[in-house]
Backbone as JSON, one array per atom type, in Angstrom:
{
  "sequence": "XXXXXXXXXXXXXXXXXXXXXXXXXXXXXXXXXXXXXXXXXXXXXXXXXXXXXXXXXXXXXXXXXXXXXXXXXXXXXXXXXXXX",
  "N": [[0.84, -1.17, 0.0], [0.46, 2.25, -0.7], [1.49, 5.43, 0.65], [0.53, 8.76, 1.21], [0.96, 12.32, 1.52], [-1.06, 15.22, 2.24], [0.01, 17.26, 0.79], [1.15, 15.86, -1.35], [-1.18, 15.02, -2.63], [-2.27, 17.47, -3.4], [-0.72, 18.18, -5.57], [-1.84, 16.98, -7.73], [-4.07, 18.07, -9.5], [-5.4, 18.48, -11.9], [-7.34, 17.95, -14.95], [-6.22, 15.85, -16.39], [-4.77, 14.53, -14.53], [-5.78, 13.75, -11.69], [-6.36, 13.73, -8.31], [-7.99, 12.96, -5.21], [-8.59, 13.2, -1.68], [-10.37, 11.28, 0.63], [-11.5, 11.02, 3.75], [-9.2, 8.95, 5.23], [-8.1, 7.98, 2.93], [-6.66, 7.93, -0.39], [-7.52, 8.8, -3.65], [-7.17, 8.23, -7.1], [-8.81, 9.83, -9.37], [-8.81, 10.38, -12.03], [-9.55, 8.84, -14.36], [-12.18, 8.45, -13.72], [-13.47, 10.85, -13.92], [-14.83, 11.45, -16.38], [-17.0, 9.77, -16.26], [-18.45, 10.3, -14.03], [-21.54, 10.72, -12.48], [-22.45, 13.27, -11.75], [-21.02, 14.95, -13.32], [-17.93, 16.33, -14.69], [-17.0, 18.88, -13.87], [-17.9, 19.36, -11.26], [-16.35, 17.62, -9.72], [-13.86, 18.69, -10.22], [-13.82, 20.91, -8.66], [-12.9, 20.09, -6.23], [-10.51, 18.94, -6.75], [-7.33, 17.65, -6.04], [-7.55, 17.99, -3.33], [-8.6, 17.54, 0.15], [-11.48, 16.01, 0.12], [-13.39, 15.16, 1.87], [-15.51, 16.28, 3.58], [-17.18, 17.41, 1.65], [-17.73, 15.15, 0.05], [-19.1, 13.38, 1.88], [-21.33, 14.88, 2.43], [-22.86, 14.6, 0.2], [-22.98, 11.91, -0.57], [-23.53, 8.41, 0.18], [-21.55, 6.58, 2.47], [-20.91, 3.92, 1.67], [-20.54, 3.92, -1.05], [-17.93, 4.36, -1.59], [-16.81, 1.88, -1.26], [-18.11, 0.36, -3.24], [-17.93, 1.78, -5.73], [-15.69, 3.46, -5.54], [-13.48, 1.88, -4.79], [-11.85, 0.82, -6.85], [-10.41, 3.0, -7.62], [-8.88, 3.79, -5.52], [-5.7, 4.58, -4.35], [-4.01, 4.66, -2.23], [-3.14, 5.59, 1.19], [-3.79, 8.41, 3.28], [-1.36, 10.01, 5.07], [-1.31, 12.1, 6.86], [-3.83, 12.5, 7.92], [-6.13, 13.73, 10.24], [-6.65, 12.11, 13.36], [-9.74, 10.97, 14.47], [-11.4, 12.32, 17.35], [-12.46, 10.55, 20.13]],
  "CA": [[0.0, 0.0, 0.0], [1.2, 3.51, -0.77], [1.1, 6.45, 1.61], [0.68, 10.09, 0.64], [0.6, 13.46, 2.34], [-1.99, 16.11, 1.56], [0.82, 17.99, -0.19], [1.23, 14.99, -2.53], [-2.49, 15.06, -3.28], [-2.44, 18.81, -3.98], [0.03, 18.26, -6.83], [-2.62, 16.28, -8.76], [-5.31, 18.85, -9.51], [-5.76, 18.77, -13.29], [-8.23, 16.94, -15.55], [-5.44, 14.7, -16.87], [-4.05, 14.0, -13.37], [-6.68, 14.25, -10.64], [-6.48, 12.94, -7.09], [-8.66, 13.54, -4.06], [-8.55, 12.42, -0.45], [-11.63, 11.17, 1.35], [-11.08, 10.47, 5.04], [-7.77, 8.64, 5.25], [-7.73, 7.3, 1.69], [-6.36, 8.76, -1.55], [-8.11, 8.25, -4.87], [-6.84, 8.81, -8.4], [-10.11, 9.84, -10.05], [-8.61, 10.87, -13.4], [-10.37, 8.07, -15.31], [-13.57, 8.51, -13.28], [-14.05, 12.17, -14.21], [-15.75, 11.45, -17.53], [-18.17, 8.93, -16.02], [-19.11, 10.74, -12.8], [-22.92, 11.12, -12.79], [-22.64, 14.71, -11.53], [-20.19, 15.7, -14.26], [-16.52, 16.57, -14.4], [-16.73, 20.16, -13.22], [-18.14, 19.27, -9.82], [-15.18, 16.98, -9.12], [-12.71, 19.57, -10.36], [-13.82, 21.9, -7.58], [-12.18, 19.51, -5.09], [-9.32, 18.26, -7.27], [-6.11, 17.89, -5.28], [-7.9, 18.41, -1.96], [-9.33, 16.63, 1.03], [-12.88, 16.2, -0.28], [-14.2, 14.39, 2.81], [-16.76, 16.95, 3.96], [-17.99, 17.54, 0.43], [-18.17, 13.82, -0.33], [-20.09, 12.82, 2.8], [-22.55, 15.69, 2.37], [-23.61, 14.24, -1.0], [-22.95, 10.48, -0.88], [-23.5, 7.41, 1.24], [-20.18, 6.08, 2.58], [-20.66, 2.63, 1.01], [-20.19, 4.11, -2.46], [-16.48, 4.25, -1.68], [-16.51, 0.47, -1.42], [-18.64, -0.18, -4.49], [-17.41, 2.49, -6.91], [-14.38, 4.07, -5.29], [-12.37, 0.96, -4.48], [-10.91, 0.64, -7.97], [-9.65, 4.23, -7.81], [-8.06, 4.04, -4.35], [-4.28, 4.31, -4.62], [-3.23, 4.64, -1.0], [-3.66, 6.19, 2.41], [-3.32, 9.74, 3.64], [-0.61, 9.84, 6.32], [-1.5, 13.21, 7.78], [-5.23, 12.69, 8.22], [-6.29, 13.81, 11.7], [-7.35, 11.01, 14.02], [-10.95, 11.48, 15.14], [-11.42, 12.26, 18.81], [-13.57, 9.72, 20.62]],
  "C": [[0.89, 1.24, 0.0], [0.64, 4.5, 0.24], [1.44, 7.82, 1.04], [0.36, 11.15, 1.69], [-0.43, 14.28, 1.58], [-1.25, 16.96, 0.54], [0.98, 17.16, -1.48], [-0.06, 15.08, -3.32], [-2.67, 16.39, -4.02], [-1.74, 18.95, -5.33], [-0.74, 17.66, -8.01], [-4.01, 16.92, -8.86], [-5.75, 19.28, -10.91], [-6.64, 17.66, -13.85], [-7.46, 15.7, -16.01], [-4.61, 14.05, -15.75], [-4.76, 14.49, -12.12], [-6.79, 13.27, -9.48], [-7.35, 13.71, -6.1], [-8.4, 12.64, -2.86], [-9.95, 12.43, 0.14], [-11.31, 10.37, 2.61], [-9.6, 10.16, 4.97], [-7.31, 7.93, 3.98], [-7.53, 8.3, 0.55], [-6.84, 8.05, -2.8], [-7.59, 8.99, -6.09], [-8.12, 8.71, -9.23], [-10.01, 10.33, -11.49], [-9.53, 10.15, -14.39], [-11.85, 8.08, -14.95], [-14.26, 9.82, -13.68], [-15.11, 12.13, -15.3], [-17.01, 10.61, -17.3], [-18.94, 9.33, -14.75], [-20.51, 11.25, -13.13], [-23.19, 12.62, -12.64], [-21.81, 15.58, -12.45], [-18.78, 15.94, -13.76], [-16.3, 17.82, -13.56], [-16.93, 20.12, -11.71], [-16.96, 18.62, -9.1], [-13.96, 17.88, -9.19], [-12.69, 20.66, -9.29], [-13.09, 21.4, -6.34], [-10.91, 18.77, -5.52], [-8.09, 18.65, -6.45], [-6.36, 18.27, -3.83], [-8.45, 17.25, -1.14], [-10.81, 16.92, 0.78], [-13.85, 15.51, 0.68], [-15.54, 15.04, 3.14], [-17.71, 17.03, 2.79], [-18.58, 16.18, 0.04], [-19.3, 13.32, 0.57], [-21.39, 13.63, 2.84], [-23.45, 15.24, 1.22], [-23.76, 12.75, -1.27], [-23.09, 9.63, 0.38], [-22.09, 6.84, 1.29], [-19.91, 4.79, 1.82], [-20.31, 2.77, -0.46], [-18.68, 4.06, -2.66], [-16.06, 2.8, -1.85], [-16.95, -0.06, -2.78], [-18.04, 0.47, -5.72], [-15.97, 2.93, -6.7], [-13.22, 3.12, -5.14], [-11.38, 0.8, -5.62], [-10.06, 1.88, -8.24], [-8.75, 4.55, -6.61], [-6.62, 3.65, -4.62], [-3.43, 4.29, -3.36], [-3.93, 5.33, 0.15], [-3.03, 7.56, 2.64], [-2.63, 9.64, 5.0], [-0.86, 10.96, 7.31], [-2.96, 13.52, 8.05], [-5.43, 12.73, 9.73], [-7.1, 12.64, 12.27], [-8.58, 11.57, 14.72], [-10.87, 11.33, 16.64], [-12.65, 11.49, 19.25], [-14.11, 10.26, 21.92]]
}
């Protein structure tokens, strides 16, 4: 498994090289952009960023397992640990 910082993710913010972080996972969504039901432009607003808040406001978490799993490329090493 690969590990990335948020700075690594930020370097991938173009249509031909697009990553996002959701929670502690990093996704290369470059190939998903053209098939996203909401369109490319909506994803480009969070390209290269931690899209967790945005993602969870619009999606059920299980979609990461069903659709997102093939785009996951690693883990975010600097994701804050939730306080219990």
